[in-house]
C-alpha positions as CSV (number, residue, x, y, z in Angstrom):
1,M,160.8,88.3,138.4
2,K,158.9,86.7,140.8
3,I,154.8,87.6,140.4
4,L,152.2,86.6,142.9
5,F,148.9,86.0,141.3
6,D,145.7,85.4,143.9
7,I,142.9,83.6,141.6
8,G,139.5,83.3,143.4
9,H,136.9,83.2,141.0
10,P,136.9,81.1,137.3
11,A,136.6,84.8,135.9
12,H,140.2,85.5,137.1
13,V,141.2,82.8,135.6
14,H,140.7,83.5,132.1
15,L,142.0,87.8,133.2
16,F,145.6,86.0,134.3
17,K,145.8,83.3,132.4
18,H,147.8,84.6,129.3
19,T,150.0,86.7,131.5
20,I,150.9,83.9,133.7
21,A,151.9,82.1,130.2
22,E,153.5,85.2,128.6
23,L,155.8,85.7,132.0
24,E,156.9,82.2,132.3
25,S,157.8,82.2,128.4
26,S,160.0,85.1,128.8
27,G,161.9,83.6,132.2
28,H,159.8,85.1,135.2
29,A,158.6,82.9,137.9
30,T,154.9,83.3,138.9
31,R,152.9,81.8,141.7
32,V,149.2,81.1,142.2
33,L,147.1,81.3,145.0
34,S,143.5,79.7,144.2
35,R,140.1,79.4,145.8
36,D,137.7,76.5,145.4
37,K,135.1,78.3,143.9
38,E,133.0,76.8,141.2
39,I,135.1,75.9,138.6
40,T,138.0,77.7,139.5
41,I,140.3,75.3,140.2
42,T,139.5,72.6,137.4
43,L,139.7,75.9,135.0
44,L,143.3,76.0,136.3
45,D,144.1,72.2,136.0
46,Q,142.7,72.0,132.7
47,Y,144.8,74.7,131.3
48,G,147.9,73.9,133.5
49,I,148.3,76.4,135.4
50,D,150.7,75.0,138.5
51,H,148.4,76.6,142.2
52,T,148.1,75.8,145.4
53,P,144.4,76.0,146.8
54,L,144.2,78.1,149.9
55,S,140.3,78.2,150.8
56,A,137.4,77.1,149.7
57,M,133.4,78.7,149.5
58,G,131.4,78.0,151.8
59,S,127.5,78.0,152.0
60,R,126.4,79.5,155.1
61,K,126.2,83.1,156.2
62,F,129.5,83.9,157.9
63,D,131.3,81.8,155.9
64,L,133.2,84.3,154.1
65,I,134.3,85.7,157.6
66,T,136.7,82.3,158.5
67,E,137.1,81.7,154.8
68,W,139.4,85.1,154.6
69,A,141.2,84.8,158.3
70,K,142.4,81.2,156.9
71,R,143.5,82.8,153.6
72,E,144.9,85.7,155.3
73,F,147.0,83.2,157.3
74,R,147.9,81.6,154.2
75,T,148.6,83.9,151.8
76,I,151.2,85.7,154.2
77,K,153.1,82.9,155.4
78,I,153.3,81.7,151.4
79,A,154.1,85.4,150.3
80,R,156.8,85.8,153.4
81,S,158.6,82.5,152.0
82,Y,158.3,83.4,148.2
83,N,159.3,87.2,148.3
84,P,157.5,88.5,145.3
85,D,158.4,91.2,143.6
86,I,154.8,92.1,142.6
87,I,151.3,91.1,143.7
88,L,148.2,90.8,141.3
89,S,144.8,90.3,141.9
90,V,141.1,91.2,141.9
91,A,139.8,92.1,144.8
92,S,141.5,90.1,147.3
93,P,142.5,92.0,150.9
94,P,144.4,88.8,151.8
95,A,146.7,89.2,148.7
96,A,147.1,93.4,149.5
97,H,148.2,92.7,152.7
98,A,150.6,90.4,152.0
99,S,151.9,93.2,149.8
100,R,152.3,95.5,152.2
101,L,154.2,93.1,155.4
102,V,156.9,91.7,152.4
103,G,157.0,95.2,151.0
104,C,156.1,94.7,147.1
105,P,154.0,96.7,144.7
106,K,150.2,95.5,145.0
107,V,148.2,95.3,141.1
108,V,144.7,95.3,141.7
109,F,142.2,95.5,138.3
110,N,138.7,96.2,138.9
111,D,135.7,96.8,136.5
112,S,133.3,96.6,139.4
113,E,131.7,100.5,140.3
114,P,130.3,99.3,143.5
115,A,132.0,99.7,146.1
116,H,131.8,96.2,147.8
117,L,133.5,95.3,151.0
118,A,136.5,93.0,149.5
119,S,137.3,96.3,147.2
120,K,137.2,98.8,150.4
121,L,139.9,96.6,152.6
122,T,141.6,96.0,149.2
123,H,142.0,99.3,147.6
124,P,144.3,101.0,150.6
125,F,147.1,98.8,150.4
126,A,147.0,98.9,146.0
127,D,150.1,100.6,144.5
128,K,148.1,100.3,141.6
129,I,144.2,99.9,140.7
130,C,143.4,99.5,136.9
131,T,140.0,99.8,136.0
132,P,138.9,100.7,132.3
133,A,138.8,103.7,130.9
134,N,135.3,104.2,131.4
135,F,135.1,103.1,134.7
136,N,132.7,106.1,136.5
137,A,134.1,105.9,140.1
138,D,137.4,108.5,140.8
139,L,139.8,105.9,142.7
140,G,142.4,108.7,143.2
141,E,146.1,108.5,141.9
142,K,146.2,105.1,142.1
143,Q,143.9,104.2,139.5
144,E,145.4,104.0,136.1
145,R,143.0,103.8,133.8
146,Y,143.2,101.2,130.0
147,D,140.7,101.3,127.1
148,G,139.2,97.6,127.5
149,Y,137.5,94.8,129.7
150,H,138.5,92.1,131.9
151,E,137.1,89.8,129.3
152,L,139.6,91.4,126.7
153,A,142.8,90.5,128.4
154,Y,141.4,86.7,126.7
155,L,138.7,87.3,123.8
156,H,140.8,89.9,122.0
157,P,141.5,88.5,118.6
158,D,145.3,88.4,119.2
159,R,144.4,86.0,122.1
160,F,141.5,84.5,121.3
161,R,140.4,82.0,117.6
162,P,137.6,80.1,118.2
163,D,137.4,76.6,117.4
164,P,134.7,74.4,115.1
165,D,136.6,71.5,115.5
166,S,136.5,71.9,119.9
167,L,132.3,71.3,119.4
168,K,132.2,68.7,116.8
169,D,134.4,66.8,119.0
170,H,130.9,67.0,121.5
171,D,128.6,66.4,118.4
172,I,127.7,69.8,118.3
173,D,127.8,71.5,115.0
174,P,128.8,75.1,115.0
175,N,126.6,75.6,111.9
176,D,123.6,74.4,113.4
177,P,121.0,77.3,115.7
178,Y,121.5,76.9,119.2
179,S,121.4,79.4,122.1
180,V,123.6,79.5,125.6
181,L,122.3,80.2,129.0
182,R,123.7,81.2,131.8
183,F,122.3,81.2,135.2
184,V,123.9,82.4,138.8
185,S,123.6,81.2,142.4
186,W,123.4,85.0,143.7
187,G,124.9,83.7,146.6
188,A,128.0,85.9,146.7
189,H,128.4,88.6,149.4
190,H,128.5,91.0,146.6
191,D,125.2,89.9,145.8
192,V,122.9,90.3,148.3
193,G,119.4,91.7,148.0
194,H,119.7,91.0,143.9
195,K,118.2,88.4,141.9
196,G,118.3,87.3,138.4
197,F,115.5,85.3,136.5
198,S,113.1,83.2,138.2
199,T,112.1,79.8,138.2
200,E,109.5,80.3,135.7
201,A,110.9,82.4,133.4
202,K,114.2,80.3,132.7
203,R,111.2,77.9,131.5
204,E,109.9,80.0,129.2
205,L,113.3,80.8,128.2
206,V,113.8,77.4,127.7
207,S,110.6,76.6,125.7
208,A,110.9,79.8,123.6
209,L,114.5,78.9,122.3
210,S,113.9,75.5,121.8
211,D,111.9,76.4,118.9
212,Y,114.7,77.5,116.8
213,G,117.2,75.2,117.6
214,D,119.3,73.1,120.4
215,V,119.7,74.9,124.2
216,Y,122.8,74.7,126.7
217,I,122.4,75.3,129.7
218,T,125.2,76.2,132.5
219,S,124.1,76.8,136.4
220,E,125.9,78.1,139.1
221,D,123.3,75.7,140.9
222,P,122.7,72.5,140.4
223,L,120.4,72.2,137.6
224,P,116.5,71.2,138.3
225,D,115.7,67.6,136.6
226,E,113.8,69.3,133.9
227,F,116.4,70.9,132.7
228,E,118.8,68.5,133.0
229,D,118.8,67.7,129.0
230,Y,120.2,70.8,128.5
231,R,123.2,70.7,130.6
232,L,126.8,72.0,128.7
233,P,128.2,68.7,127.0
234,I,131.7,70.2,126.6
235,P,134.6,71.1,129.1
236,P,134.2,74.6,130.7
237,T,137.8,75.4,128.6
238,Q,135.5,75.5,125.9
239,I,132.7,77.4,126.9
240,H,134.3,80.9,124.8
241,D,134.1,78.7,121.2
242,L,130.2,77.4,122.1
243,L,129.8,81.5,122.8
244,Y,130.9,82.7,119.7
245,Y,129.0,80.6,117.2
246,A,125.9,81.0,119.2
247,N,122.7,82.8,117.4
248,L,122.3,83.6,121.1
249,Y,123.0,84.4,124.5
250,A,120.8,85.3,127.3
251,G,121.5,85.0,131.0
252,D,121.5,86.5,134.7
253,S,125.3,86.6,134.6
254,Q,127.6,89.7,134.3
255,T,130.7,88.3,132.8
256,M,129.2,85.8,130.4
257,A,126.9,89.2,129.2
258,T,130.0,90.5,128.3
259,E,131.9,87.8,127.0
260,A,129.1,87.1,124.5
261,A,129.1,91.0,123.4
262,I,132.4,91.0,123.0
263,L,132.4,87.4,120.6
264,G,130.1,89.3,118.6
265,T,126.7,86.8,119.5
266,P,123.4,89.0,120.5
267,A,123.6,89.0,124.3
268,V,121.3,89.7,126.6
269,R,121.3,89.9,130.3
270,S,119.0,90.4,132.9
271,N,119.3,91.0,136.8
272,S,118.5,93.4,139.2
273,F,121.9,95.4,138.7
274,A,120.5,96.7,135.6
275,G,118.7,100.0,134.7
276,E,119.8,102.8,136.1
277,G,123.2,102.7,137.9
278,D,124.7,99.9,136.2
279,M,128.2,99.2,135.9
280,S,130.0,101.2,133.2
281,N,130.6,97.8,130.8
282,F,127.5,97.3,130.4
283,A,126.2,100.1,129.7
284,E,129.0,100.8,127.6
285,L,128.0,97.7,125.5
286,E,124.3,98.4,125.3
287,Q,124.9,102.3,124.7
288,E,127.5,102.9,122.3
289,Y,128.0,99.7,121.0
290,D,124.8,98.0,120.8
291,L,126.3,94.6,121.3
292,L,124.1,93.9,124.5
293,Y,120.5,94.3,125.8
294,S,120.5,94.9,130.0
295,R,117.2,94.4,131.5
296,T,116.0,94.3,135.1
297,E,112.2,93.5,134.1
298,E,111.8,89.4,132.9
299,G,109.0,90.3,130.5
300,E,110.8,92.7,128.5
301,T,113.8,90.5,128.6
302,L,111.5,87.5,127.0
303,E,110.2,89.7,124.3
304,I,113.6,91.1,123.4
305,V,115.1,87.6,123.3
306,G,111.9,86.3,120.8
307,E,112.9,89.1,118.4
308,L,116.3,88.3,118.7
309,I,116.0,84.6,118.1
310,A,114.0,85.1,115.3
311,D,116.0,87.4,113.3
312,S,118.1,85.5,110.8
313,D,120.6,88.2,110.1
314,A,121.1,89.8,113.9
315,Q,124.3,87.2,114.0
316,D,125.9,88.6,111.0
317,R,124.9,92.3,112.4
318,W,126.7,91.9,115.8
319,R,129.6,90.5,113.9
320,Q,129.9,94.3,112.0
321,K,129.3,95.9,115.2
322,R,132.0,93.7,117.0
323,E,134.5,94.4,114.8
324,Q,134.0,98.7,116.0
325,L,134.7,97.3,119.3
326,I,137.7,95.6,118.6
327,E,139.2,98.6,116.5
328,D,138.7,100.8,119.9
329,K,139.7,98.3,122.3
330,I,143.0,96.9,123.5
331,D,144.8,93.6,123.9
332,V,144.2,93.8,127.6
333,T,146.9,91.0,128.5
334,D,149.3,93.4,126.6
335,F,148.4,96.4,129.0
336,M,149.1,94.2,132.3
337,L,152.7,92.8,131.1
338,E,153.6,96.5,130.6
339,M,152.1,97.5,133.9
340,I,154.3,94.0,135.4
341,Y,157.6,95.1,133.6
342,K,157.3,99.1,134.3
343,L,157.0,98.4,137.8
344,G,159.8,95.9,138.2
345,E,162.0,98.0,136.5
346,S,160.8,101.0,139.2
347,D,160.8,98.6,142.4
348,S,164.5,97.0,141.3
């Protein structure tokens, strides 16, 4: 089989990386289309995944429209010449349209209930829309539910083993207390009208956590000078090792909050998506597994962070709670491979 992947975000690299490796090791051909957004290209290069960059994320209001037009033309051109048996992506309208034109199945992985523009333009052209089992939107007969999260495609224990030596190589002792903070830019089209931590709240977070150990910050936007000393000292491919051994994660990111919780690290997420109507994966991680706190109000968030970092037993409790989650959930890469092989057989 020939499988085409469209990867437009760093999280998509992690989502698909093991599936790409498994397919190639089994003798199948893969082609990866990429987008220059944040560290997407860096991750693909560092993982040794051959890819073709098609476009770059712009900074102006209407840049997304022109970028999509450019990706549409280039994706269709490559798909016609490559002639894939299956196309996989998250929400990628160009990849979905290309699948219709070349006549191959299109599989979409979606874990976000809000009906973003990209999803609206992708779903009608998909053959399968794969969502977590607890996804609270009905997407019709195309929907295929699985008992897991995107992050369990690469953080399930069958796929990820934390490496303490990778941290020691960068002068981080995994046995020493430290916290990880993640701040996003809120510039994506689906983030319009939403916000995360204010600058003052970031200062309070860093000040409070510094009393309990080192603080490492990863940020989409350039770090202000006052936070420069806290910049991550590791390459992006080692972020999950850092998260695993951390005493605490806090931030306004969606993906990294889920990653921390799944790894069994006390996690606090704060942004305006939280609260009533929040996405189902965050609700489940908090209400059923008690692995994550999601809050909108900064003052409450800071209180929770203070209580968790001062609790010397929190890390051990989170590890125990994580065991139950892993027992309940599946290796999502396995699910993905089964879907590909099933569609490949039915289409042959």
